[in-house]
Phi, psi and omega in degrees: 000142179278178180274111185293352180283348175250141181283326177223139182210141172238148178234117176049040186286131183215145173217119181248142173244094185065238180270356177276122175267082184296320171226134188217109173063039183276122176246112187235139175227122182245124178280141178298139177088350182275155163256108184251116180261145175245118185237164178161159176296167177301135180088005179287340182111005188296313181294322176298319177299317178297320180295329177286313181300323184268000177083004178293322172243151174258141185287152168297319173206170176097180185222156174234131180240138176242117184050040177085355179265131178287110182255007187308313187276354188285145172287164185303322185293326178291320178295320177299319178299332181279356175110020177246118179250147185221135174252168183237165179297320182268135182300132188227086179223172174266107191289331185271348174276161177288165177306314182295317182293327174303318186279321178301318181292327178296318179295319181291326181303323180266002185262357175093356185254004186292339178255006179275139178289319176238123182261129179304145187296326180292329176293313182302318180297320179295319178293321179297319179295321178298316181296315179298318177298317180293324179291323179292322182293329185261008177063035178243011185301324182288348181248016183303323184274355183280150173293145182299329183291341182279351181287143169292161188305321183296321176288331174295324177293321176299316180301319174301322178292321178296322179297325175291316182295327182293345177265005172056049180280151172277330186234127179250127172260107181255109183266100180047060182297338181269005183302131178086348182285145172296143188304326184286346180266347184294313179298321178297319183292315182291330173297321176298314176303317182292323178294321179294320179300313184288316181296324184263359181057049182253165179247135182236127169253122192241130164256122186208140178266344178283101188294331178296317178297314182298313183293324183280333188251339188283146168275317177222155180227134169249137181250125177252147180209119180055042177084353183245159174278121181270322179198163178209142180170184173291162182307314182299324179292318181293318181298327181268359183282116182296323177302314179296313182295324176290325181293314179195337188295311178299321183290321186275326191243013170072238187283084183284337180300326178295316181294323179299318176295323178293322181295319183289332181270340185242025179298125184288000000 
């Protein structure tokens, strides 16, 4: 059994593909209510780790715990029912359905009526209310009747977030949610994510390459390198960690000293 004081925990988690150790010996602990970022260069194992946490992949060894319960053997849909929602790097919506129907179907999928030929009217009302609340939270209520394909990319990212919220997860795994967004839209989108987290008392685990966003919004940061956890700490601690800087931060992101100063001054 895991430690119930953490909403999400991994123990010696590993996933090997032949001789490639994509994830190796990861021990991760996520506190409820935190925004916990996982950073690292391409190929560090971040997306593989998300696939292990959400049940898409099964580990070579190790365990994953959600609120102290071992969820390692469970399929993704059972993990979703337990309160873990996950987004993907690639936009994943039904383009010909309306914005509202995309979100309502997500609520219905976890409500137990998705395989019924006739859904009770009270259940449909409940799913519609969940969808409306999710669209309000993501600032898409005014676009509910539009076909999803008509949305600009930024709003499609918001729609994916609304689809997750309609399933009422306690924990959101967001895999590069700002991917493809124009740079001027990134701070606004991530501010929205943070408002949703705080208003709904949710936990967010974030994979993100925008270091300014990571440093300004994160409560804790875990650094991955070659499939392993290299370091973990508050933003200011990570920014000042010489091992992290030597491993990749300074090389990839240039003047990391400026970000270190920003992290120390803007710690949430």
